LOMI-554797 format. One record per residue (C-alpha): x, y, z. Coordinates in pm, whole numbers, padded with zeros to 5 digits, always signed. Example, Ala and Ser with C-alpha at 12.3 -4.5 7.8 and 13.67 -1.06 7.14 Angstrom:
+01230-00450+00780/+01367-00106+00714/
//
This chain:
-01333+01570-00151/-01357+01194-00187/-01217+00989+00097/-00939+00770-00036/-00714+00528+00148/-00429+00327+00000/-00337-00016+00134/-00009-00192+00054/-00012-00547+00195/+00304-00753+00140/+00245-01127+00120/+00516-01390+00167/+00486-01541-00180/+00666-01418-00489/+00714-01733-00696/+00384-01916-00730/+00176-01706-00969/-00133-01911-00894/-00124-01815-00527/-00047-01452-00609/-00342-01435-00850/-00575-01600-00600/-00483-01356-00323/-00506-01043-00538/-00836-01157-00693/-01021-01088-00368/-00949-00714-00401/-01168-00696-00711/-01458-00849-00520/-01502-00536-00307/-01701-00244-00447/-01523+00090-00456/-01173-00061-00439/-00925-00053-00727/-00620-00277-00760/-00333-00056-00875/-00025-00274-00877/+00103-00626-00808/+00483-00649-00779/+00619-01001-00712/+00984-01079-00637/+01122-01429-00676/+01442-01368-00478/+01257-01207-00189/+00968-01454-00226/+00738-01163-00157/+00469-00972-00344/+00375-00609-00286/+00006-00547-00355/-00129-00193-00388/-00494-00094-00395/-00699+00217-00321/-01057+00307-00243/-01297+00438+00017/-01206+00359+00380/-01469+00091+00438/-01396-00085+00110/-01019-00081+00163/-01060-00218+00514/-01272-00507+00384/-01035-00580+00094/-00736-00582+00330/-00905-00833+00559/-00987-01057+00263/-00627-01043+00139/-00497-01151+00480/-00758-01427+00501/-00680-01567+00156/-00304-01547+00209/-00340-01738+00537/-00533-02010+00356/-00277-02053+00077/+00066-01975+00226/+00241-02204+00473/+00508-02005+00657/+00671-02320+00795/+00794-02387+00440/+00879-02029+00346/+01221-01890+00262/+01325-01565+00097/+01574-01282+00109/+01334-01024+00258/+01263-01006+00632/+00917-01150+00705/+00686-01232+00991/+00386-01401+00836/+00181-01504+00533/+00075-01141+00514/+00384-00976+00654/+00275-00612+00662/-00054-00437+00595/-00017-00058+00607/-00303+00190+00554/-00212+00524+00398/-00428+00840+00387/-00445+00969+00030/-00721+01232+00025/-00999+01346+00253/-00875+01112+00528/-00667+01190+00835/-00390+00978+00982/-00610+00932+01288/-00877+00776+01066/-00620+00540+00916/-00506+00445+01266/-00867+00357+01346/-00888+00146+01029/-00564-00033+01118/-00693-00108+01467/-01028-00230+01337/-00879-00453+01068/-00612-00577+01310/-00880-00673+01559/-01076-00864+01292/-00763-01050+01181/-00684-01144+01539/-01034-01243+01644/-01185-01391+01328/-00874-01548+01173/-00689-01614+01501/-00366-01471+01361/-00130-01282+01596/-00133-00913+01503/+00122-00645+01592/+00047-00276+01533/+00337-00054+01424/+00426+00298+01304/+00141+00547+01367/-00090+00270+01487/+00162+00130+01736/+00045+00058+02089/+00386+00150+02235/+00687+00357+02132/+00901+00044+02098/+00660-00106+01847/+00659+00204+01629/+00964+00070+01444/+00880-00234+01231/+01234-00364+01273/+01174-00391+01648/+00843-00570+01602/+00981-00813+01344/+01309-00880+01525/+01414-01240+01469/+01150-01268+01195/+00920-01569+01163/+01174-01805+01316/+01167-01617+01649/+00789-01628+01691/+00793-01972+01856/+00989-01824+02148/+00825-01479+02152/+00461-01584+02153/+00344-01678+02499/+00549-01408+02672/+00416-01081+02817/+00678-00877+02631/+00569-01006+02292/+00196-01035+02351/+00027-00942+02021/-00204-00642+02009/-00474-00874+01878/-00508-01249+01835/-00366-01545+02027/-00052-01512+02234/+00063-01868+02183/+00265-02076+01943/+00045-02337+01779/+00010-02534+01457/-00206-02249+01327/+00053-01983+01419/+00326-02195+01263/+00137-02189+00936/+00026-01823+00928/+00297-01650+01129/+00212-01299+01252/+00074-01002+01059/+00197-00646+01118/-00068-00379+01061/-00002-00006+01051/-00105+00341+00948/+00168+00547+00785/+00227+00835+00548/+00252+00795+00173/+00597+00690+00054/+00725+00851-00266/+01032+00725-00452/+01186+01036-00606/+01514+01102-00789/+01675+01441-00858/+01915+01475-01153/+02235+01681-01158/+02452+01798-01449/+02739+01572-01351/+02853+01210-01374/+03015+01235-01031/+02881+00980-00786/+03075+01156-00509/+02892+01485-00565/+02556+01308-00573/+02642+01122-00252/+02741+01444-00079/+02415+01611-00178/+02234+01305-00041/+02423+01340+00288/+02333+01710+00302/+01959+01637+00286/+01891+01292+00434/+01738+01276+00780/+02010+01054+00926/+02284+01303+00832/+02650+01218+00775/+02920+01057+00984/+03112+01310+01193/+03490+01332+01151/+03749+01488+01380/+04012+01743+01279/+04234+01463+01150/+03961+01321+00931/+03891+01016+01147/+03537+00899+01215/+03403+00998+01556/+03255+00707+01752/+03012+00707+02044/+03060+00503+02364/+02909+00200+02189/+03153+00220+01900/+02898+00347+01649/+02956+00640+01414/+02830+00975+01542/+02595+01127+01286/+02546+01500+01237/+02267+01662+01035/+02348+01812+00697/+02278+02179+00616/+01957+02095+00427/+01837+01805+00640/+01486+01681+00561/+01284+01474+00803/+01138+01145+00675/+01391+01144+00389/+01628+00861+00301/+01878+00937+00025/+02175+00798-00167/+02380+00920-00460/+02443+00714-00770/+02519+00735-01141/+02279+00615-01411/+02488+00547-01724/+02187+00531-01955/+02088+00882-01845/+02450+01005-01857/+02417+01178-01524/+02424+01128-01150/+02115+01127-00937/+02018+01184-00576/+01779+00895-00515/+01533+00944-00230/+01262+00764-00045/+01032+01025+00105/+00882+00793+00362/+00607+01029+00475/+00506+01307+00238/+00293+01468+00506/+00631+01561+00658/+00852+01618+00353/+00705+01657+00005/+00888+01618-00329/+00909+01990-00401/+01082+02046-00067/+01332+01774-00151/+01385+01924-00496/+01456+02269-00354/+01695+02127-00094/+01887+01941-00364/+01903+02260-00571/+02061+02450-00282/+02311+02176-00205/+02401+02143-00574/+02479+02515-00597/+02706+02484-00294/+02899+02211-00479/+02929+02392-00811/+02673+02188-01003/+02308+02238-01074/+01991+02033-01071/+01855+01971-01421/+01529+01794-01341/+01383+01505-01151/+01214+01169-01185/+00919+01016-01002/+00937+00639-00955/+00591+00492-00913/+00287+00691-00806/+00223+01011-00614/-00090+01152-00447/-00259+01442-00620/-00222+01649-00303/+00159+01638-00325/+00149+01762-00685/-00097+02037-00593/+00125+02143-00303/+00426+02160-00537/+00244+02359-00802/+00110+02609-00551/+00456+02645-00396/+00616+02743-00725/+00328+02968-00831/+00347+03161-00504/+00726+03172-00525/+00687+03348-00859/+00428+03589-00717/+00151+03436-00925/-00198+03329-00827/-00235+02973-00704/-00612+03004-00735/-00624+02835-01074/-00766+02497-01184/-00596+02184-01054/-00484+02078-01402/-00288+02401-01442/-00140+02376-01093/-00018+02023-01163/+00136+02131-01495/+00323+02403-01305/+00462+02137-01070/+00570+01913-01358/+00755+02195-01532/+00905+02346-01217/+01058+02017-01103/+01157+01903-01453/+00959+01582-01422/+00963+01526-01799/+01340+01560-01839/+01417+01188-01863/+01086+01018-01933/+00727+01120-02016/+00514+01233-01724/+00141+01191-01776/-00067+01281-01469/-00318+01012-01568/-00047+00749-01520/+00155+00897-01234/-00103+01042-00994/-00254+00770-00780/-00612+00899-00786/-00606+00940-01164/-00444+00603-01225/-00725+00447-01025/-00987+00633-01226/-01100+00818-00914/-01133+01170-01053/-01443+01357-01162/-01775+01176-01160/-01968+01094-01479/-02191+01403-01464/-01906+01649-01407/-01716+01485-01693/-01999+01553-01940/-02001+01843-02184/-02259+02117-02122/-02472+01972-02402/-02454+01618-02264/-02542+01726-01913/-02841+01938-02012/-02963+01670-02252/-02946+01414-01971/-03117+01661-01740/-03404+01711-01986/-03480+01340-02028/-03743+01146-01835/-03481+01015-01592/-03543+01155-01239/-03170+01207-01183/-02975+01424-01224/-03229+01669-01091/-03261+01987-00891/-03001+01890-00632/-02730+01842-00893/-02830+02165-01069/-02816+02354-00739/-02460+02226-00686/-02373+02325-01044/-02504+02678-00987/-02286+02710-00680/-01984+02570-00868/-02029+02825-01146/-02057+03103-00888/-01733+02991-00724/-01564+02980-01064/-01672+03336-01137/-01547+03462-00799/-01209+03300-00865/-01203+03446-01216/-01259+03803-01095/-00985+03756-00836/-00742+03625-01099/-00826+03918-01329/-00718+04145-01044/-00385+03971-00979/-00089+04165-01116/-00281+04488-01183/-00093+04793-01049/-00416+04973-00976/-00492+04705-00717/-00148+04674-00555/-00286+04707-00202/-00516+04406-00232/-00288+04162-00416/-00241+03926-00123/-00613+03916-00050/-00730+03860-00409/-00487+03568-00439/-00643+03420-00126/-00992+03471-00272/-00887+03298-00594/-00765+02992-00402/-01072+02983-00181/-01294+03011-00488/-01120+02718-00656/-01158+02504-00343/-01529+02580-00324/-01568+02518-00696/-01419+02170-00662/-01640+02094-00360/-01957+02193-00544/-01855+02004-00858/-01814+01685-00656/-02160+01744-00507/-02317+01729-00855/-02244+01358-00877/-02282+01302-00503/-02641+01427-00514/-02737+01197-00801/-02553+00902-00644/-02741+00960-00318/-03076+00974-00498/-02998+00653-00686/-02905+00487-00357/-03250+00572-00222/-03409+00420-00531/-03204+00104-00482/-03335+00056-00129/-03693+00054-00257/-03609-00272-00433/-03511-00454-00113/-03730-00752-00017/-04021-00699+00224/-04202-01031+00222/-04193-01075+00601/-04183-00840+00903/-03805-00874+00948/-03735-00792+00583/-03984-00508+00587/-03822-00359+00898/-03472-00390+00748/-03594-00230+00424/-03752+00065+00606/-03433+00128+00802/-03226+00112+00483/-03460+00355+00303/-03442+00592+00600/-03061+00590+00611/-03033+00638+00235/-03279+00927+00255/-03080+01088+00535/-02769+01068+00318/-02962+01215+00026/-03049+01504+00259/-02693+01555+00382/-02561+01627+00032/-02777+01934-00047/-02738+02047+00315/-02359+02042+00270/-02398+02254-00043/-02628+02499+00132/-02396+02537+00430/-02100+02625+00203/-02281+02900+00013/-02256+03174+00280/-01876+03159+00250/-01910+03175-00128/-02140+03478-00110/-01892+03654+00118/-01616+03591-00137/-01836+03715-00422/-01930+04028-00230/-01573+04103-00127/-01426+04055-00474/-01703+04278-00607/-01578+04550-00374/-01201+04518-00406/-01158+04338-00738/-01115+04451-01097/-01392+04704-01163/-01417+04586-01524/-01543+04251-01391/-01799+04390-01146/-02086+04234-01339/-01915+03893-01311/-01901+03927-00934/-02271+04015-00940/-02358+03708-01145/-02152+03500-00904/-02372+03621-00618/-02690+03549-00816/-02577+03198-00913/-02468+03129-00556/-02811+03227-00425/-02980+03006-00683/-02762+02719-00562/-02850+02791-00200/-03225+02810-00254/-03220+02503-00478/-03027+02306-00219/-03273+02422+00050/-03567+02293-00155/-03399+01955-00185/-03336+01938+00188/-03703+02008+00257/-03842+01755+00012/-03613+01484+00149/-03710+01568+00505/-04074+01537+00404/-04010+01187+00268/-03811+01100+00577/-04098+01195+00807/-04292+00888+00692/-04008+00649+00780/-03866+00493+01098/-03652+00757+01274/-03521+00540+01556/-03164+00541+01423/-03137+00923+01435/-03449+01056+01610/-03332+01421+01607/-03224+01426+01242/-03531+01599+01095/-03547+01877+01355/-03171+01944+01363/-03137+01937+00983/-03432+02175+00941/-03270+02415+01186/-02931+02399+01012/-03083+02449+00669/-03297+02739+00785/-03004+02915+00948/-02784+02870+00640/-03054+02997+00403/-03120+03299+00625/-02750+03386+00617/-02746+03347+00237/-03052+03569+00190/-02910+03843+00409/-02578+03841+00225/-02740+03818-00117/-02969+04119-00067/-02677+04334+00046/-02446+04222-00239/-02708+04261-00513/-02802+04607-00392/-02441+04721-00376/-02335+04579-00713/-02649+04696-00893/-02599+05042-00746/-02237+05055-00861/-02322+04947-01215/-02612+05191-01245/-02405+05480-01109/-02132+05412-01365/-02389+05422-01645/-02550+05742-01511/-02222+05929-01461/
//
């Protein structure tokens, strides 16, 4: 799985297009980062910038955005309707795929430190990256906004996490920047078969995290000792969910409009189901829903799997089919078209399958047969393993729903899902292997005209070669799990597909041995290079590869013998 992080810096300029263009231009200068959206607001005098990419690239692009904004925006002259703290007001990092919140916290801390030390801008960390519970809430950090900084800076209470703790001409110009790690926010609306705003508002109160105002027996609002309304949770309360009810005349229906502020806590399908339950309680029904903006692929996959399992079907099917299930189950096409290529953040950024995986069989084999050294054996080994995983998932899916196999239904569904996950991992490795090889080739072109350059080149070649070794090793180490799945489905799965399970085991073993060969040849090349960076790499990698191959060989012999025996006995009987 590719590591993807989203960053959504908000700069305090929404009117001067020249400044907006200059700030956003720096994003395109960073390899591996894709600018997704630029949303300026004249009234707020603020622009929301959204980009995505690998963690290192996003971190660099974020720093450059803050740097350029600080150069072009003078906060002492700024005014706008939106609360703000600095030239770059907020800079949140959001895990999208293959990245944990902890990793995003580390990115936020690293970028925050760079902003504070290199740009000398006061930096406050908030939300998941906050250094204290009080600073978790952005409203607390930004209290008094830019105008309050002159009195806050210089005090112990408001000492920034990074950067100078003093009010100066520089601070007056840049203000402070708030950096965070947070969950992905999804704007999501659920439609009901009514034009009643009241019903929509009541559904919203049933599900929103804050709950509804409590009333006494006489219908009066209950207040606490500070005179504030006492809130009580609704029957379908969802954490990290903000919701309101409204009517959209052009749609001729009411909607429950939600901000799911952290989809790692509450995902759209959970909100949809909660709205459905509340709607039934109120004598109406949900007719569909609408996604505003983008959504991570993982949230759509989670939704599709939820509804497949709810229907007793296998969720071990290709991602495209899972996502289509989610779209149909939540009625995402009821009001407007829903094209995954436009609505899923990874697809909109073009960060899906690599160029080799996207080829037809003919194109791939033609490319393979040319005089180009890549793709080569490493990519083919990964392809063999991917095909094996696909076959294991297929046999499992051909067993789902068959009465003869009632006792193993839960397990074969699990095998189908596991097979799909392995298939996707191995498919990604096809391009990863070729990319790693090409990276090694690129390092050979580095200059070496003096001892310093030669030393730097040798270190770069060594690191690239280590990475080129890690890819086939990762393939090899996944194959034992694949062989176990192939062997198990051959035992408990649809007997009519026994030969398919056998071919899965054969293809998996071909992938394992091929990956092992690539590990060895890379280690041989590495032995001639400087190993000071990772002196134990060759020995430890050889041991890992040997252990993985030994496990594969043991499993393969047993599976082949068992499946061949079964097939021959059927023919002889």
